[in-house]
C-alpha positions as CSV (number, residue, x, y, z in Angstrom):
1,Q,179.9,87.4,107.4
2,V,179.1,90.5,105.5
3,Q,181.9,92.8,104.5
4,L,181.5,96.2,102.9
5,V,184.5,98.2,101.7
6,E,184.1,101.7,100.5
7,S,186.6,103.6,98.3
8,G,186.8,106.7,96.2
9,G,186.8,109.5,98.7
10,G,189.0,112.5,98.5
11,L,189.5,116.2,98.6
12,L,188.0,118.4,95.9
13,Q,186.7,121.9,95.2
14,P,183.0,122.9,95.2
15,G,181.3,122.0,92.0
16,G,183.4,119.0,91.5
17,S,182.3,115.3,91.0
18,L,183.3,112.1,92.7
19,R,182.2,108.5,92.5
20,L,182.3,106.4,95.6
21,S,182.3,102.6,95.4
22,C,181.3,99.9,97.8
23,A,182.4,96.3,97.4
24,A,180.1,93.8,99.2
25,S,180.9,90.2,100.1
26,G,179.4,87.5,102.3
27,M,175.9,88.1,101.3
28,D,173.5,87.3,98.4
29,F,174.0,90.8,97.1
30,Q,171.1,91.1,94.6
31,M,168.6,90.1,97.3
32,Y,169.2,93.2,99.4
33,S,168.6,96.9,99.3
34,M,171.7,99.0,99.7
35,A,172.2,102.4,101.2
36,W,174.7,105.2,101.5
37,Y,174.8,107.2,104.7
38,R,177.1,110.1,105.7
39,Q,178.3,111.7,108.9
40,P,179.4,115.3,108.6
41,P,181.9,116.5,111.2
42,G,180.3,117.0,114.6
43,K,176.9,115.7,113.4
44,Q,174.8,112.6,113.4
45,R,175.0,110.0,110.7
46,E,172.3,110.6,108.1
47,L,170.7,108.6,105.3
48,V,171.8,109.9,101.8
49,T,170.2,107.4,99.4
50,T,168.9,103.9,99.0
51,I,168.4,101.4,96.1
52,T,166.2,98.4,96.4
53,S,167.0,94.9,95.4
54,V,166.7,93.3,92.0
55,L,163.3,91.9,93.0
56,G,162.4,95.3,94.4
57,G,163.0,96.8,91.0
58,E,166.1,98.7,92.0
59,R,164.1,101.7,92.9
60,T,166.0,104.6,94.3
61,N,165.3,107.2,96.9
62,Y,167.3,110.3,97.9
63,A,167.5,112.8,100.7
64,D,166.3,116.2,99.7
65,S,169.7,117.7,100.2
66,V,171.2,115.6,97.4
67,K,168.3,115.0,95.1
68,G,169.3,115.9,91.5
69,R,173.0,115.9,92.3
70,F,173.7,112.3,93.5
71,I,173.0,109.0,91.8
72,I,173.1,105.6,93.4
73,S,173.5,102.5,91.2
74,R,174.4,98.9,91.6
75,D,176.2,96.2,89.6
76,N,174.8,92.9,90.8
77,A,177.3,90.9,88.7
78,K,180.2,92.5,90.6
79,N,178.5,92.9,94.0
80,M,179.1,96.7,93.9
81,V,177.1,99.7,94.7
82,Y,178.2,103.2,93.6
83,L,177.4,106.8,94.5
84,Q,178.0,109.3,91.8
85,M,178.2,112.8,93.4
86,N,178.0,115.8,91.2
87,S,177.9,119.6,91.9
88,L,179.5,119.0,95.3
89,K,179.1,121.6,98.0
90,P,181.1,122.2,101.2
91,E,178.1,120.9,103.2
92,D,178.6,117.5,101.5
93,T,181.8,117.1,103.5
94,A,181.4,113.9,105.5
95,V,182.5,110.4,106.0
96,Y,180.4,108.3,103.7
97,Y,179.3,104.8,104.7
98,C,177.9,101.9,102.7
99,N,175.1,100.0,104.5
100,V,172.8,97.0,104.0
101,P,169.5,98.0,105.7
102,G,168.3,94.4,105.9
103,I,171.3,93.1,107.8
104,E,172.0,94.3,111.3
105,G,175.4,95.9,111.8
106,A,176.3,95.7,108.1
107,W,178.5,98.9,107.7
108,G,181.6,99.6,105.9
109,Q,184.6,101.5,107.4
110,G,183.7,104.7,105.6
111,T,185.5,106.9,103.2
112,Q,186.2,110.6,103.7
113,V,184.9,113.2,101.3
114,T,186.0,116.8,101.8
115,V,184.7,119.6,99.7
116,S,186.6,122.8,100.2
117,S,188.0,125.7,98.2
């Protein structure tokens, strides 16, 4: 059974930085692509970024809204995926979720990020 546990959310001012972490278990981590989604208040969940598996070359892809500010990475030895968020804006306020695209229903519980002055 796949388990994903996000951490690292918080409240910070515009322009700040934050790193989210997602610990994965119950899966052969290095074989799967990983993703971060977010759900802003009152809006639909949206894809933020993905990183392919080791065999896939760990290629990354980003939503236009975060390109150049966010960085996804993975540590296959620790079964962890990270989201480094820089130059944060109020519109980045959302609950951030870790996801395994190749496993149906594989979602974490989410971590709240609030960007406000």
